[in-house]
C-alpha positions in Angstrom: 126.7 95.1 167.3 127.5 97.3 164.3 129.3 94.3 162.8 126.3 92.1 163.3 124.0 94.7 161.7 126.4 95.0 158.8 126.3 91.2 158.3 122.5 90.9 158.5 121.8 93.6 155.9 123.6 91.8 153.0 122.0 88.6 154.0 118.5 90.2 153.9 119.2 91.9 150.6 120.4 88.5 149.2 117.2 86.8 150.3 115.1 89.5 148.7 117.0 89.5 145.5 116.9 85.7 145.4 113.1 85.8 145.8 112.8 88.3 143.0 115.0 86.2 140.7 112.8 83.2 141.4 109.7 85.1 140.5 111.2 86.5 137.3 112.4 83.0 136.4 108.8 81.6 136.1 108.9 80.0 132.6 106.0 79.5 130.2 104.5 76.0 130.2 105.8 73.6 127.7 103.2 72.1 125.3 103.6 69.8 122.3 101.0 68.4 119.9 101.8 64.6 119.7 99.0 63.7 117.2 97.8 64.1 114.6 101.0 64.2 112.6 102.3 67.2 110.7 100.3 67.9 107.5 97.6 65.4 108.4 94.3 65.7 106.5 90.7 65.9 107.8 87.4 66.0 105.9 84.4 67.9 107.1 82.5 66.7 109.1 84.8 65.0 111.5 86.0 65.1 115.1 89.7 65.3 115.4 91.5 63.6 118.3 94.3 65.9 119.4 96.9 64.4 121.8 98.8 67.0 123.8 101.7 66.8 126.2 102.2 69.7 128.6 104.3 70.5 131.6 105.0 73.5 133.9 107.2 73.9 137.0 104.5 75.7 138.9 101.6 73.5 137.9 99.2 73.4 134.9 95.7 74.8 135.0 94.3 74.4 131.5 95.1 73.1 128.0 93.2 74.0 124.8 93.2 73.5 121.1 91.5 75.2 118.1 91.9 75.6 114.4 93.3 78.7 112.8 93.8 79.9 109.3 97.1 81.0 107.7 96.7 84.4 109.3 96.4 82.7 112.7 92.7 83.7 113.0 90.5 81.1 114.7 88.0 79.6 112.3 86.0 77.6 114.8 85.3 77.3 118.5 88.1 75.6 120.3 87.9 73.1 123.1 89.7 73.1 126.5 90.2 70.9 129.6 91.4 71.5 133.1 94.9 70.2 133.9 96.5 69.4 137.2 100.0 68.8 138.4 103.3 69.7 136.7 102.8 67.5 133.7 99.9 66.0 131.8 99.2 64.0 128.6 95.6 64.7 127.3 93.5 63.9 124.3 91.0 66.6 123.3 88.1 66.1 120.9 88.0 68.9 118.4 84.8 68.9 116.2 85.5 70.2 112.7 81.9 70.3 111.4 81.5 73.9 110.0 80.3 73.4 106.4 81.4 77.0 105.7 85.0 76.1 105.9 86.7 76.0 102.5 89.3 73.4 101.5 92.8 74.4 102.2 95.7 74.6 104.6 95.0 75.4 108.3 96.9 75.0 111.6 96.1 73.3 114.8 96.9 75.7 117.7 97.5 74.2 121.1 98.0 76.1 124.4 98.8 75.3 128.0 98.4 77.7 130.9 99.6 77.9 134.4 97.3 80.7 135.3 99.7 83.4 134.4 101.7 82.4 131.4 100.7 80.5 128.2 102.8 78.1 126.2 101.9 77.4 122.5 102.5 74.9 119.8 101.4 74.7 116.1 100.8 71.9 113.6 99.9 72.2 109.9 96.6 70.5 108.9 94.8 70.1 105.5 91.1 70.4 105.6 88.8 69.1 102.8 85.5 71.0 102.7 82.1 69.3 103.1 80.6 68.3 99.8 78.4 70.9 98.2 74.7 70.1 98.8 71.4 71.7 98.3 69.7 72.5 101.7 66.5 74.0 100.3 65.0 76.2 97.6 62.9 79.3 98.5 60.3 80.7 96.1 59.1 84.2 96.5 55.8 85.1 94.9 53.2 87.9 94.8 49.8 86.1 95.1 48.0 89.5 95.2 49.0 93.2 95.1 50.5 94.2 98.4 51.1 90.6 99.5 54.3 88.4 99.4 54.5 84.7 100.0 57.5 82.6 100.7 57.6 78.8 99.8 60.2 76.4 101.0 61.1 73.2 99.1 63.2 70.9 101.1 65.9 68.4 100.0 63.3 65.7 99.6 61.3 67.9 97.2 58.4 68.7 99.5 57.1 72.3 99.1 55.3 74.1 101.9 54.1 77.7 102.4 56.6 79.0 104.9 55.5 82.6 105.5 53.5 85.5 104.1 53.9 89.3 104.5 51.4 92.1 103.8 53.9 94.1 101.8 55.0 94.9 98.3 58.3 93.4 97.1 61.4 95.4 96.3 63.8 92.5 96.3 64.8 89.1 97.7 68.1 87.3 97.9 70.1 84.6 99.7 73.6 84.1 101.0 75.0 80.6 101.3 78.1 82.0 103.0 76.2 83.7 105.7 73.2 81.3 105.7 70.8 84.2 105.5 67.6 84.9 103.5 66.7 88.5 102.7 63.4 90.2 102.0 62.8 93.9 101.4 59.6 95.7 100.8 59.1 98.7 98.5 56.5 101.1 99.8 56.0 99.0 102.9 58.1 96.3 104.5 61.5 96.5 106.2 64.7 94.9 104.9 64.9 91.7 106.9 67.7 89.2 107.2 66.1 85.8 108.1 67.6 82.6 109.5 66.6 80.0 106.8 65.4 77.2 109.1 63.1 78.9 111.5 62.8 82.2 109.5 63.5 84.3 112.6 64.7 87.8 111.9 68.5 88.1 112.6 68.8 91.8 111.7 66.7 94.4 109.9 66.6 97.9 108.5 63.5 100.0 108.6 61.5 101.1 105.6 61.3 104.9 105.8 58.7 105.5 103.1 56.1 108.1 104.1 54.7 109.3 100.8 53.7 106.1 99.0 57.0 106.1 97.1 59.1 102.9 97.4 61.9 103.4 99.9 63.8 100.3 98.9 64.3 100.1 95.1 66.7 97.1 94.8 68.4 94.4 96.8 71.4 92.3 95.8 73.6 89.8 97.6 77.1 90.5 96.1 80.4 88.7 95.8 82.0 90.7 98.6 79.7 89.3 101.2 77.5 92.3 101.5 73.9 93.0 100.8 73.5 96.2 98.7 70.2 98.0 99.0 69.0 100.8 96.8 67.1 103.5 98.7 64.8 106.4 97.8 67.3 108.9 99.3 69.5 108.3 96.2 72.0 106.0 97.9 73.0 102.3 97.8 73.8 101.0 101.3 75.9 97.9 101.8 75.5 95.7 104.9 77.4 92.6 105.9 75.1 89.7 105.2 75.8 87.9 108.5 75.2 90.7 111.0 74.0 93.8 109.1 76.9 96.1 110.0 78.2 98.6 107.4 76.5 101.4 105.5 78.6 102.9 102.7 77.9 101.9 99.1 77.3 104.6 96.7 75.7 108.1 96.3 73.8 108.2 93.0 73.3 111.2 90.7 70.3 113.4 91.6 66.9 111.7 91.1 68.4 108.4 90.1 67.5 105.1 91.9 69.3 101.8 91.8 67.9 98.8 90.0 70.6 96.2 90.4 74.1 96.1 91.9 77.2 93.9 91.6 80.7 94.1 92.9 83.9 93.7 90.9 87.1 93.8 93.0 87.0 97.1 94.9 84.2 98.6 92.7 80.5 98.6 93.0 78.5 98.7 89.7 74.8 99.6 89.6 72.2 100.0 86.9 70.1 103.1 87.7 67.0 104.8 86.5 65.9 108.4 86.7 62.5 108.3 88.3 61.1 111.2 86.3 62.6 110.9 82.8 63.2 107.2 82.8 66.8 107.6 81.6 69.1 104.6 82.5 72.7 104.7 83.5 75.5 102.5 84.7 77.1 103.9 87.9 80.5 102.9 89.1 81.4 103.5 92.8 84.0 102.9 95.5 81.9 101.2 98.1 84.1 101.8 101.0 83.6 105.5 100.8 80.4 105.6 98.7 82.0 108.0 96.2 81.3 107.8 92.4 84.1 106.8 90.0 82.0 107.4 86.9 78.6 107.3 85.3 77.7 106.0 81.8 74.5 106.5 79.9 72.7 103.3 78.8 70.6 103.0 75.6 68.8 99.9 76.8 66.2 99.1 79.5 68.5 96.9 81.7 67.3 93.5 82.8 70.5 92.0 84.2 74.1 93.1 85.0 77.1 90.8 85.2 80.9 91.3 85.5 82.7 89.9 82.5 86.3 90.5 83.6 88.2 93.0 85.7 87.6 95.9 83.2 84.3 95.0 81.6 80.6 94.3 82.4 77.8 92.8 80.3 74.4 94.4 80.4 71.4 92.4 79.1 68.5 94.7 78.3 65.9 95.7 75.8 65.6 98.4 73.1 63.0 98.8 70.4 61.3 95.4 71.1 64.6 93.5 70.9 66.8 91.9 73.5 70.4 93.0 73.5 73.7 92.4 75.2 76.0 95.4 75.7 79.7 94.9 76.6 80.7 98.0 78.6 84.3 99.1 79.2 84.4 100.5 82.8 87.3 102.8 82.2 86.3 105.3 79.5 82.8 104.1 78.9 83.3 102.4 75.6 80.6 99.9 74.5 79.7 97.5 71.7 76.6 95.4 71.2 77.7 91.8 71.5 74.4 90.2 70.4 70.7 90.9 69.9 67.5 88.8 69.8 64.2 89.6 68.0 62.2 89.4 71.2 62.7 91.2 74.5 64.6 89.6 77.3 62.6 88.6 80.4 65.2 86.8 82.5 68.9 85.9 82.5 71.0 83.5 84.5 74.8 82.9 84.4 75.7 79.2 83.8 79.5 79.5 83.7 82.2 82.2 83.4 81.2 83.1 79.8 77.9 81.4 79.2 74.3 82.6 80.1 70.8 81.2 79.7 68.5 83.9 78.3 64.7 83.7 78.4 62.8 85.8 75.9 59.2 87.2 75.9 58.2 84.9 73.0 59.1 81.8 75.1 62.4 81.1 73.5 65.3 79.8 75.6 68.7 80.9 74.3 72.2 79.9 75.5 74.5 82.8 74.9 78.3 82.2 74.9 80.5 85.3 75.0 83.8 83.8 73.6 82.0 82.7 70.4 79.7 85.7 70.4 76.9 83.3 69.6 73.5 82.2 70.8 71.9 78.8 70.4 68.2 78.2 70.6 67.7 75.3 73.0 64.0 75.2 73.7 60.8 76.9 74.6 58.9 77.5 77.8 56.2 79.7 79.3 57.3 83.2 79.7 59.8 83.3 82.6 60.1 86.3 84.9 63.2 84.9 86.8 65.7 82.1 86.7 68.3 80.7 89.1 71.0 78.2 88.8 71.3 75.2 91.2 75.1 74.9 91.5 74.8 71.3 92.9 73.2 69.6 89.9 73.5 72.3 87.2 69.8 72.6 86.5 68.0 76.0 86.3 64.9 76.9 88.1 62.5 79.1 86.1 59.7 81.1 87.7 56.5 81.8 85.9 52.9 82.4 86.9 51.9 79.8 89.5 54.8 77.4 89.1 58.5 76.8 89.2 59.9 74.8 86.2 63.0 72.7 86.1 65.1 73.5 83.1 68.0 71.5 81.6 70.3 74.3 80.3 72.1 72.0 77.9 69.1 70.8 75.9 66.3 73.2 77.0 63.9 70.5 78.2 61.6 71.6 81.0 59.7 69.7 83.6 57.2 70.7 86.3 58.9 71.7 89.6 56.3 72.7 92.1 53.1 74.8 92.1 52.8 78.1 94.0 50.2 80.8 94.4 50.9 83.9 92.3 53.6 85.3 90.0 57.1 84.0 90.9 59.4 86.9 91.6 62.5 85.1 92.8 63.8 81.5 93.1 66.6 81.2 95.7 68.5 77.9 96.0 70.3 77.6 99.4 73.5 75.5 99.5 75.4 74.5 102.6 78.3 76.8 101.8 
């Protein structure tokens, strides 16, 4: 009996160990992308047919495919299909229609699952972005004190009154990358991020004014993808354009309020005004922490602020009845006056890296080029309070009282655009990306 017990025990242990070895030996499913071929190209919009072969000794449950960037981060929603048996050949339809995707190198990422383990395969793919197109142009006006109107001009040129608000206006902006329209009140009216088609509110921040003093003092959509908003508590708050998360931006010197903000690399620049003395400054901040790097006194009433290069900014402003361009060095605060005009500046728009269109209070239109430090008179127009560049066709929209003008920035010719009610405060072209 003892001999039989001794014989059974090793057999039992062998059976248990054998079962364990089989469980540990479960292999990942095998998956391979058969088509499209390596380094294939696709142009947005398109639906890519992805042929996949997969197998697994235990049985497949699902195959899936998506598109990822060079950091292996998914850039669009993937597609999947249920699989059966130990092998399968399947073709999945992957829509690549997101007009926000930029041209460049991406990777197809295919997976196969047996319910526990996942097999993976990759294939390089080149994506050509959708052609840049104009979706709509939004015009923001003030038809009466304490009222704001929003007009929408569609791609066919039809203009309709889209919405009105019983508020005063602190700022308005648009983000093609996030496909968001922004409106902020001053004394009244929240900061709202709107969906541009139905104009539904996607996210908002409350207006905290309680004393008749504007709470929001500025609003700018900046190059880093954030909306920077000047507030009456002496801060600039930065929010991601798409979802409104964030907060840090800059803490201004005491009693200063932001007028305009731009980002340059890891810096936030802002023109600021002391709300008692009227003194103007240029503030430079680290937006991730909100701390100030430096502050510089300005001897002009600033109209527009632009980055020039990594170490310099141009400030278009007015002094003693003349329009002037200041070239500011960010480190050390050095400045020189790059150009002046005999009439005050009313609006400025950037045409290219070193060229700007400048509108003056006497109706002159001037094209200023930095690398030649020269200005060319190209035409005349009614006094413009705002201008915006249409990046699709290169024309400029000029806003005046009761209308938007179409301006050719090369020869200065103007043509009627569309009539609106009230003074035009902002013209906001929306492109598809």
